[in-house]
ROZA-179528 format. One record per residue (C-alpha): residue number from 0; chain; x, y, z. Coordinates in nm, 3 decimals, padded with zeros to 5 digits. Layout:
BEGIN
<nuvex num="NUM" chaine="A" xx="X" yy="Y" zz="Z"/>
...
//
This chain:
BEGIN
<nuvex num="0" chaine="A" xx="00.000" yy="-00.014" zz="00.012"/>
<nuvex num="1" chaine="A" xx="00.151" yy="00.342" zz="-00.101"/>
<nuvex num="2" chaine="A" xx="00.173" yy="00.598" zz="00.131"/>
<nuvex num="3" chaine="A" xx="-00.004" yy="00.919" zz="00.030"/>
<nuvex num="4" chaine="A" xx="00.076" yy="01.235" zz="00.227"/>
<nuvex num="5" chaine="A" xx="-00.196" yy="01.410" zz="00.418"/>
<nuvex num="6" chaine="A" xx="-00.166" yy="01.747" zz="00.254"/>
<nuvex num="7" chaine="A" xx="-00.216" yy="01.579" zz="-00.055"/>
<nuvex num="8" chaine="A" xx="-00.531" yy="01.363" zz="00.026"/>
<nuvex num="9" chaine="A" xx="-00.696" yy="01.713" zz="00.176"/>
<nuvex num="10" chaine="A" xx="-00.619" yy="01.870" zz="-00.164"/>
<nuvex num="11" chaine="A" xx="-00.746" yy="01.603" zz="-00.377"/>
<nuvex num="12" chaine="A" xx="-01.051" yy="01.530" zz="-00.199"/>
<nuvex num="13" chaine="A" xx="-01.312" yy="01.802" zz="-00.268"/>
<nuvex num="14" chaine="A" xx="-01.216" yy="01.877" zz="-00.608"/>
<nuvex num="15" chaine="A" xx="-01.341" yy="01.483" zz="-00.681"/>
<nuvex num="16" chaine="A" xx="-01.648" yy="01.525" zz="-00.482"/>
<nuvex num="17" chaine="A" xx="-01.710" yy="01.855" zz="-00.701"/>
<nuvex num="18" chaine="A" xx="-01.691" yy="01.666" zz="-01.023"/>
<nuvex num="19" chaine="A" xx="-01.913" yy="01.392" zz="-00.902"/>
<nuvex num="20" chaine="A" xx="-02.160" yy="01.644" zz="-00.809"/>
<nuvex num="21" chaine="A" xx="-02.143" yy="01.841" zz="-01.139"/>
<nuvex num="22" chaine="A" xx="-02.194" yy="01.506" zz="-01.323"/>
<nuvex num="23" chaine="A" xx="-02.482" yy="01.403" zz="-01.145"/>
<nuvex num="24" chaine="A" xx="-02.653" yy="01.745" zz="-01.185"/>
<nuvex num="25" chaine="A" xx="-02.567" yy="01.721" zz="-01.563"/>
<nuvex num="26" chaine="A" xx="-02.760" yy="01.362" zz="-01.579"/>
<nuvex num="27" chaine="A" xx="-03.030" yy="01.496" zz="-01.379"/>
<nuvex num="28" chaine="A" xx="-03.091" yy="01.800" zz="-01.604"/>
<nuvex num="29" chaine="A" xx="-03.076" yy="01.564" zz="-01.891"/>
<nuvex num="30" chaine="A" xx="-03.304" yy="01.330" zz="-01.777"/>
<nuvex num="31" chaine="A" xx="-03.560" yy="01.644" zz="-01.660"/>
<nuvex num="32" chaine="A" xx="-03.526" yy="01.779" zz="-02.028"/>
<nuvex num="33" chaine="A" xx="-03.602" yy="01.415" zz="-02.196"/>
<nuvex num="34" chaine="A" xx="-03.891" yy="01.383" zz="-01.960"/>
<nuvex num="35" chaine="A" xx="-04.032" yy="01.742" zz="-02.048"/>
<nuvex num="36" chaine="A" xx="-03.988" yy="01.694" zz="-02.406"/>
<nuvex num="37" chaine="A" xx="-04.179" yy="01.351" zz="-02.378"/>
<nuvex num="38" chaine="A" xx="-04.448" yy="01.524" zz="-02.220"/>
<nuvex num="39" chaine="A" xx="-04.464" yy="01.782" zz="-02.463"/>
<nuvex num="40" chaine="A" xx="-04.496" yy="01.538" zz="-02.729"/>
<nuvex num="41" chaine="A" xx="-04.761" yy="01.362" zz="-02.521"/>
<nuvex num="42" chaine="A" xx="-04.944" yy="01.670" zz="-02.469"/>
<nuvex num="43" chaine="A" xx="-04.935" yy="01.747" zz="-02.855"/>
<nuvex num="44" chaine="A" xx="-05.075" yy="01.417" zz="-02.964"/>
<nuvex num="45" chaine="A" xx="-05.332" yy="01.475" zz="-02.673"/>
<nuvex num="46" chaine="A" xx="-05.426" yy="01.799" zz="-02.850"/>
<nuvex num="47" chaine="A" xx="-05.439" yy="01.644" zz="-03.169"/>
<nuvex num="48" chaine="A" xx="-05.642" yy="01.381" zz="-03.079"/>
<nuvex num="49" chaine="A" xx="-05.897" yy="01.635" zz="-02.908"/>
<nuvex num="50" chaine="A" xx="-05.895" yy="01.844" zz="-03.236"/>
<nuvex num="51" chaine="A" xx="-05.971" yy="01.510" zz="-03.431"/>
<nuvex num="52" chaine="A" xx="-06.246" yy="01.411" zz="-03.159"/>
<nuvex num="53" chaine="A" xx="-06.422" yy="01.758" zz="-03.202"/>
<nuvex num="54" chaine="A" xx="-06.413" yy="01.750" zz="-03.593"/>
<nuvex num="55" chaine="A" xx="-06.554" yy="01.387" zz="-03.589"/>
<nuvex num="56" chaine="A" xx="-06.838" yy="01.515" zz="-03.335"/>
<nuvex num="57" chaine="A" xx="-06.908" yy="01.834" zz="-03.574"/>
<nuvex num="58" chaine="A" xx="-06.905" yy="01.599" zz="-03.877"/>
<nuvex num="59" chaine="A" xx="-07.167" yy="01.362" zz="-03.714"/>
<nuvex num="60" chaine="A" xx="-07.416" yy="01.666" zz="-03.577"/>
<nuvex num="61" chaine="A" xx="-07.407" yy="01.758" zz="-03.921"/>
<nuvex num="62" chaine="A" xx="-07.471" yy="01.421" zz="-04.073"/>
<nuvex num="63" chaine="A" xx="-07.770" yy="01.403" zz="-03.832"/>
<nuvex num="64" chaine="A" xx="-07.904" yy="01.707" zz="-03.911"/>
<nuvex num="65" chaine="A" xx="-07.902" yy="01.642" zz="-04.295"/>
<nuvex num="66" chaine="A" xx="-08.048" yy="01.325" zz="-04.234"/>
<nuvex num="67" chaine="A" xx="-08.302" yy="01.448" zz="-04.032"/>
<nuvex num="68" chaine="A" xx="-08.380" yy="01.714" zz="-04.302"/>
<nuvex num="69" chaine="A" xx="-08.411" yy="01.456" zz="-04.581"/>
<nuvex num="70" chaine="A" xx="-08.651" yy="01.255" zz="-04.346"/>
<nuvex num="71" chaine="A" xx="-08.878" yy="01.535" zz="-04.322"/>
<nuvex num="72" chaine="A" xx="-08.898" yy="01.609" zz="-04.671"/>
<nuvex num="73" chaine="A" xx="-09.180" yy="01.491" zz="-04.877"/>
<nuvex num="74" chaine="A" xx="-09.137" yy="01.180" zz="-05.073"/>
<nuvex num="75" chaine="A" xx="-09.124" yy="01.337" zz="-05.430"/>
<nuvex num="76" chaine="A" xx="-08.901" yy="01.635" zz="-05.315"/>
<nuvex num="77" chaine="A" xx="-08.593" yy="01.481" zz="-05.522"/>
<nuvex num="78" chaine="A" xx="-08.804" yy="01.412" zz="-05.812"/>
<nuvex num="79" chaine="A" xx="-08.956" yy="01.806" zz="-05.822"/>
<nuvex num="80" chaine="A" xx="-08.556" yy="01.905" zz="-05.764"/>
<nuvex num="81" chaine="A" xx="-08.466" yy="01.713" zz="-06.055"/>
<nuvex num="82" chaine="A" xx="-08.764" yy="01.803" zz="-06.264"/>
<nuvex num="83" chaine="A" xx="-08.672" yy="02.185" zz="-06.201"/>
<nuvex num="84" chaine="A" xx="-08.326" yy="02.154" zz="-06.271"/>
<nuvex num="85" chaine="A" xx="-08.436" yy="01.977" zz="-06.626"/>
<nuvex num="86" chaine="A" xx="-08.661" yy="02.271" zz="-06.703"/>
<nuvex num="87" chaine="A" xx="-08.377" yy="02.502" zz="-06.646"/>
<nuvex num="88" chaine="A" xx="-08.141" yy="02.323" zz="-06.857"/>
<nuvex num="89" chaine="A" xx="-08.450" yy="02.266" zz="-07.125"/>
<nuvex num="90" chaine="A" xx="-08.491" yy="02.658" zz="-07.127"/>
<nuvex num="91" chaine="A" xx="-08.125" yy="02.740" zz="-07.166"/>
<nuvex num="92" chaine="A" xx="-08.094" yy="02.504" zz="-07.451"/>
<nuvex num="93" chaine="A" xx="-08.413" yy="02.629" zz="-07.623"/>
<nuvex num="94" chaine="A" xx="-08.248" yy="03.004" zz="-07.577"/>
<nuvex num="95" chaine="A" xx="-07.937" yy="02.882" zz="-07.747"/>
<nuvex num="96" chaine="A" xx="-08.108" yy="02.714" zz="-08.045"/>
<nuvex num="97" chaine="A" xx="-08.313" yy="03.036" zz="-08.076"/>
<nuvex num="98" chaine="A" xx="-07.990" yy="03.239" zz="-08.089"/>
<nuvex num="99" chaine="A" xx="-07.878" yy="03.033" zz="-08.378"/>
<nuvex num="100" chaine="A" xx="-08.200" yy="03.057" zz="-08.537"/>
<nuvex num="101" chaine="A" xx="-08.304" yy="02.670" zz="-08.504"/>
<nuvex num="102" chaine="A" xx="-08.641" yy="02.512" zz="-08.418"/>
<nuvex num="103" chaine="A" xx="-08.558" yy="02.381" zz="-08.057"/>
<nuvex num="104" chaine="A" xx="-08.872" yy="02.144" zz="-08.048"/>
<nuvex num="105" chaine="A" xx="-08.798" yy="02.007" zz="-08.424"/>
<nuvex num="106" chaine="A" xx="-08.418" yy="01.947" zz="-08.323"/>
<nuvex num="107" chaine="A" xx="-08.521" yy="01.781" zz="-07.988"/>
<nuvex num="108" chaine="A" xx="-08.756" yy="01.520" zz="-08.189"/>
<nuvex num="109" chaine="A" xx="-08.458" yy="01.432" zz="-08.428"/>
<nuvex num="110" chaine="A" xx="-08.344" yy="01.262" zz="-08.113"/>
<nuvex num="111" chaine="A" xx="-08.676" yy="01.057" zz="-08.020"/>
<nuvex num="112" chaine="A" xx="-08.742" yy="00.729" zz="-08.202"/>
<nuvex num="113" chaine="A" xx="-09.103" yy="00.623" zz="-08.325"/>
<nuvex num="114" chaine="A" xx="-09.134" yy="00.380" zz="-08.063"/>
<nuvex num="115" chaine="A" xx="-09.037" yy="00.632" zz="-07.768"/>
<nuvex num="116" chaine="A" xx="-09.302" yy="00.899" zz="-07.937"/>
<nuvex num="117" chaine="A" xx="-09.573" yy="00.653" zz="-07.950"/>
<nuvex num="118" chaine="A" xx="-09.526" yy="00.550" zz="-07.594"/>
<nuvex num="119" chaine="A" xx="-09.531" yy="00.931" zz="-07.474"/>
<nuvex num="120" chaine="A" xx="-09.825" yy="00.974" zz="-07.664"/>
<nuvex num="121" chaine="A" xx="-09.995" yy="00.696" zz="-07.513"/>
<nuvex num="122" chaine="A" xx="-09.865" yy="00.804" zz="-07.180"/>
<nuvex num="123" chaine="A" xx="-09.994" yy="01.152" zz="-07.221"/>
<nuvex num="124" chaine="A" xx="-10.365" yy="01.016" zz="-07.300"/>
<nuvex num="125" chaine="A" xx="-10.343" yy="00.787" zz="-07.001"/>
<nuvex num="126" chaine="A" xx="-10.214" yy="01.075" zz="-06.776"/>
<nuvex num="127" chaine="A" xx="-10.522" yy="01.319" zz="-06.722"/>
<nuvex num="128" chaine="A" xx="-10.791" yy="01.126" zz="-06.874"/>
<nuvex num="129" chaine="A" xx="-11.163" yy="01.276" zz="-06.865"/>
<nuvex num="130" chaine="A" xx="-11.350" yy="01.062" zz="-06.655"/>
<nuvex num="131" chaine="A" xx="-11.655" yy="01.281" zz="-06.636"/>
<nuvex num="132" chaine="A" xx="-11.792" yy="01.460" zz="-06.326"/>
<nuvex num="133" chaine="A" xx="-11.728" yy="01.253" zz="-06.009"/>
<nuvex num="134" chaine="A" xx="-11.700" yy="01.530" zz="-05.718"/>
<nuvex num="135" chaine="A" xx="-11.563" yy="01.870" zz="-05.666"/>
<nuvex num="136" chaine="A" xx="-11.254" yy="01.755" zz="-05.509"/>
<nuvex num="137" chaine="A" xx="-11.143" yy="01.588" zz="-05.844"/>
<nuvex num="138" chaine="A" xx="-11.244" yy="01.848" zz="-06.028"/>
<nuvex num="139" chaine="A" xx="-11.034" yy="02.088" zz="-05.868"/>
<nuvex num="140" chaine="A" xx="-10.763" yy="01.873" zz="-05.883"/>
<nuvex num="141" chaine="A" xx="-10.801" yy="01.834" zz="-06.266"/>
<nuvex num="142" chaine="A" xx="-10.821" yy="02.224" zz="-06.280"/>
<nuvex num="143" chaine="A" xx="-10.511" yy="02.237" zz="-06.093"/>
<nuvex num="144" chaine="A" xx="-10.296" yy="02.011" zz="-06.287"/>
<nuvex num="145" chaine="A" xx="-10.430" yy="02.210" zz="-06.625"/>
<nuvex num="146" chaine="A" xx="-10.338" yy="02.516" zz="-06.512"/>
<nuvex num="147" chaine="A" xx="-09.994" yy="02.459" zz="-06.379"/>
<nuvex num="148" chaine="A" xx="-09.895" yy="02.258" zz="-06.703"/>
<nuvex num="149" chaine="A" xx="-10.006" yy="02.615" zz="-06.875"/>
<nuvex num="150" chaine="A" xx="-09.787" yy="02.802" zz="-06.658"/>
<nuvex num="151" chaine="A" xx="-09.442" yy="02.929" zz="-06.825"/>
<nuvex num="152" chaine="A" xx="-09.211" yy="02.985" zz="-06.535"/>
<nuvex num="153" chaine="A" xx="-08.955" yy="03.311" zz="-06.549"/>
<nuvex num="154" chaine="A" xx="-08.625" yy="03.134" zz="-06.533"/>
<nuvex num="155" chaine="A" xx="-08.416" yy="03.459" zz="-06.465"/>
<nuvex num="156" chaine="A" xx="-08.659" yy="03.548" zz="-06.176"/>
<nuvex num="157" chaine="A" xx="-08.624" yy="03.225" zz="-06.047"/>
<nuvex num="158" chaine="A" xx="-08.258" yy="03.208" zz="-06.071"/>
<nuvex num="159" chaine="A" xx="-08.255" yy="03.524" zz="-05.887"/>
<nuvex num="160" chaine="A" xx="-08.461" yy="03.399" zz="-05.593"/>
<nuvex num="161" chaine="A" xx="-08.248" yy="03.086" zz="-05.561"/>
<nuvex num="162" chaine="A" xx="-07.906" yy="03.299" zz="-05.539"/>
<nuvex num="163" chaine="A" xx="-08.095" yy="03.535" zz="-05.271"/>
<nuvex num="164" chaine="A" xx="-08.279" yy="03.274" zz="-05.063"/>
<nuvex num="165" chaine="A" xx="-08.073" yy="03.003" zz="-05.114"/>
<nuvex num="166" chaine="A" xx="-08.191" yy="02.648" zz="-04.947"/>
<nuvex num="167" chaine="A" xx="-08.509" yy="02.826" zz="-04.822"/>
<nuvex num="168" chaine="A" xx="-08.648" yy="02.821" zz="-05.175"/>
<nuvex num="169" chaine="A" xx="-08.730" yy="02.453" zz="-05.144"/>
<nuvex num="170" chaine="A" xx="-08.926" yy="02.496" zz="-04.781"/>
<nuvex num="171" chaine="A" xx="-08.922" yy="02.223" zz="-04.544"/>
<nuvex num="172" chaine="A" xx="-09.138" yy="02.116" zz="-04.249"/>
<nuvex num="173" chaine="A" xx="-09.000" yy="02.364" zz="-04.005"/>
<nuvex num="174" chaine="A" xx="-08.911" yy="02.647" zz="-04.261"/>
<nuvex num="175" chaine="A" xx="-09.073" yy="02.994" zz="-04.192"/>
<nuvex num="176" chaine="A" xx="-09.073" yy="03.183" zz="-04.519"/>
<nuvex num="177" chaine="A" xx="-09.319" yy="03.471" zz="-04.410"/>
<nuvex num="178" chaine="A" xx="-09.234" yy="03.811" zz="-04.549"/>
<nuvex num="179" chaine="A" xx="-08.917" yy="03.657" zz="-04.739"/>
<nuvex num="180" chaine="A" xx="-09.086" yy="03.684" zz="-05.092"/>
<nuvex num="181" chaine="A" xx="-09.351" yy="03.951" zz="-05.212"/>
<nuvex num="182" chaine="A" xx="-09.517" yy="03.885" zz="-05.547"/>
<nuvex num="183" chaine="A" xx="-09.435" yy="04.098" zz="-05.840"/>
<nuvex num="184" chaine="A" xx="-09.701" yy="04.344" zz="-05.987"/>
<nuvex num="185" chaine="A" xx="-09.656" yy="04.171" zz="-06.329"/>
<nuvex num="186" chaine="A" xx="-09.719" yy="03.820" zz="-06.151"/>
<nuvex num="187" chaine="A" xx="-10.054" yy="03.991" zz="-06.000"/>
<nuvex num="188" chaine="A" xx="-10.173" yy="04.111" zz="-06.330"/>
<nuvex num="189" chaine="A" xx="-10.094" yy="03.804" zz="-06.490"/>
<nuvex num="190" chaine="A" xx="-10.298" yy="03.621" zz="-06.237"/>
<nuvex num="191" chaine="A" xx="-10.580" yy="03.847" zz="-06.253"/>
<nuvex num="192" chaine="A" xx="-10.597" yy="03.824" zz="-06.625"/>
<nuvex num="193" chaine="A" xx="-10.597" yy="03.442" zz="-06.592"/>
<nuvex num="194" chaine="A" xx="-10.898" yy="03.474" zz="-06.362"/>
<nuvex num="195" chaine="A" xx="-11.073" yy="03.661" zz="-06.589"/>
<nuvex num="196" chaine="A" xx="-11.032" yy="03.405" zz="-06.844"/>
<nuvex num="197" chaine="A" xx="-11.132" yy="03.105" zz="-06.686"/>
<nuvex num="198" chaine="A" xx="-11.452" yy="03.307" zz="-06.555"/>
<nuvex num="199" chaine="A" xx="-11.535" yy="03.415" zz="-06.935"/>
<nuvex num="200" chaine="A" xx="-11.479" yy="03.035" zz="-07.038"/>
<nuvex num="201" chaine="A" xx="-11.672" yy="02.928" zz="-06.785"/>
<nuvex num="202" chaine="A" xx="-11.977" yy="03.134" zz="-06.846"/>
<nuvex num="203" chaine="A" xx="-12.012" yy="03.020" zz="-07.222"/>
<nuvex num="204" chaine="A" xx="-11.897" yy="02.630" zz="-07.160"/>
<nuvex num="205" chaine="A" xx="-12.141" yy="02.353" zz="-07.133"/>
<nuvex num="206" chaine="A" xx="-11.974" yy="02.029" zz="-07.168"/>
<nuvex num="207" chaine="A" xx="-12.198" yy="01.711" zz="-07.282"/>
<nuvex num="208" chaine="A" xx="-12.160" yy="01.425" zz="-07.033"/>
<nuvex num="209" chaine="A" xx="-12.010" yy="01.103" zz="-07.191"/>
<nuvex num="210" chaine="A" xx="-12.314" yy="00.848" zz="-07.277"/>
<nuvex num="211" chaine="A" xx="-12.285" yy="00.476" zz="-07.296"/>
<nuvex num="212" chaine="A" xx="-12.559" yy="00.309" zz="-07.514"/>
<nuvex num="213" chaine="A" xx="-12.498" yy="-00.037" zz="-07.356"/>
<nuvex num="214" chaine="A" xx="-12.569" yy="00.070" zz="-07.024"/>
<nuvex num="215" chaine="A" xx="-12.912" yy="-00.041" zz="-06.867"/>
<nuvex num="216" chaine="A" xx="-13.162" yy="00.206" zz="-06.905"/>
<nuvex num="217" chaine="A" xx="-13.352" yy="00.240" zz="-06.537"/>
<nuvex num="218" chaine="A" xx="-13.457" yy="00.597" zz="-06.561"/>
<nuvex num="219" chaine="A" xx="-13.770" yy="00.763" zz="-06.715"/>
<nuvex num="220" chaine="A" xx="-13.598" yy="01.106" zz="-06.831"/>
<nuvex num="221" chaine="A" xx="-13.285" yy="01.292" zz="-06.776"/>
<nuvex num="222" chaine="A" xx="-13.317" yy="01.416" zz="-06.421"/>
<nuvex num="223" chaine="A" xx="-13.426" yy="01.052" zz="-06.300"/>
<nuvex num="224" chaine="A" xx="-13.104" yy="00.966" zz="-06.448"/>
<nuvex num="225" chaine="A" xx="-12.877" yy="01.190" zz="-06.270"/>
<nuvex num="226" chaine="A" xx="-13.055" yy="01.094" zz="-05.945"/>
<nuvex num="227" chaine="A" xx="-12.985" yy="00.721" zz="-06.019"/>
<nuvex num="228" chaine="A" xx="-12.641" yy="00.797" zz="-06.116"/>
<nuvex num="229" chaine="A" xx="-12.592" yy="00.970" zz="-05.766"/>
<nuvex num="230" chaine="A" xx="-12.765" yy="00.679" zz="-05.584"/>
<nuvex num="231" chaine="A" xx="-12.548" yy="00.423" zz="-05.757"/>
<nuvex num="232" chaine="A" xx="-12.242" yy="00.639" zz="-05.683"/>
<nuvex num="233" chaine="A" xx="-12.291" yy="00.666" zz="-05.320"/>
<nuvex num="234" chaine="A" xx="-12.502" yy="00.362" zz="-05.229"/>
<nuvex num="235" chaine="A" xx="-12.412" yy="00.094" zz="-05.521"/>
<nuvex num="236" chaine="A" xx="-12.184" yy="-00.102" zz="-05.324"/>
<nuvex num="237" chaine="A" xx="-12.414" yy="-00.157" zz="-05.037"/>
<nuvex num="238" chaine="A" xx="-12.709" yy="-00.250" zz="-05.274"/>
<nuvex num="239" chaine="A" xx="-12.546" yy="-00.448" zz="-05.538"/>
<nuvex num="240" chaine="A" xx="-12.628" yy="-00.793" zz="-05.395"/>
<nuvex num="241" chaine="A" xx="-13.004" yy="-00.712" zz="-05.402"/>
<nuvex num="242" chaine="A" xx="-12.988" yy="-00.555" zz="-05.743"/>
<nuvex num="243" chaine="A" xx="-12.828" yy="-00.901" zz="-05.862"/>
<nuvex num="244" chaine="A" xx="-13.089" yy="-01.093" zz="-05.711"/>
<nuvex num="245" chaine="A" xx="-13.375" yy="-00.882" zz="-05.852"/>
<nuvex num="246" chaine="A" xx="-13.255" yy="-00.920" zz="-06.166"/>
<nuvex num="247" chaine="A" xx="-13.203" yy="-01.299" zz="-06.156"/>
<nuvex num="248" chaine="A" xx="-13.542" yy="-01.333" zz="-05.969"/>
<nuvex num="249" chaine="A" xx="-13.428" yy="-01.467" zz="-05.669"/>
<nuvex num="250" chaine="A" xx="-13.483" yy="-01.201" zz="-05.441"/>
<nuvex num="251" chaine="A" xx="-13.683" yy="-01.311" zz="-05.115"/>
//
């Protein structure tokens, strides 16, 4: 064992202890820094997860709202919307044809085959046949269909209203459109002129009722015929068996 003087031993001791303390302090700082970086990374990922969760929640809520709106729409809403878009496209094509000096109806018929034309004609005949007077509700509905077919929409005004009102142009169950639209003076005058035309036409129009020669004659005059038709319309299904028994001669 080597002999070390006391003076040398006392001088070397504190420097060695200081070096070890500074090394431990540096290691602790490095560990603390690594832990802080790791915590910061975790917090960053946690914030990203929170943002993704909030975004997913917003998207889910928007989808639920859209689904609720779709469920509240009438069954033929999509068909009506497609019909309106088709009318707009048809009007644009018609304007382009007129600008070129072409007959749009003739140009459109060039793309229609004879079978399709015949099928459309038969469909047109079956679409709104005149079955005679049954009740005032059906008569009003037929008149409504006839008047709406005669209407020619103003596409420029329609586009302006569409840009102004947006989705409110197609009202839903909970839509409130009170006061958002005001009828124009031209539209009111057009409605008054159409009503006057209807009144004038109704005043001098008398339609002959359809007459079937094969029907049984169970009346003595025209007034009695109308009475029997009304009675048959309202009570025929209840008296059909009695009438058949009387015709066969088996009634009790």
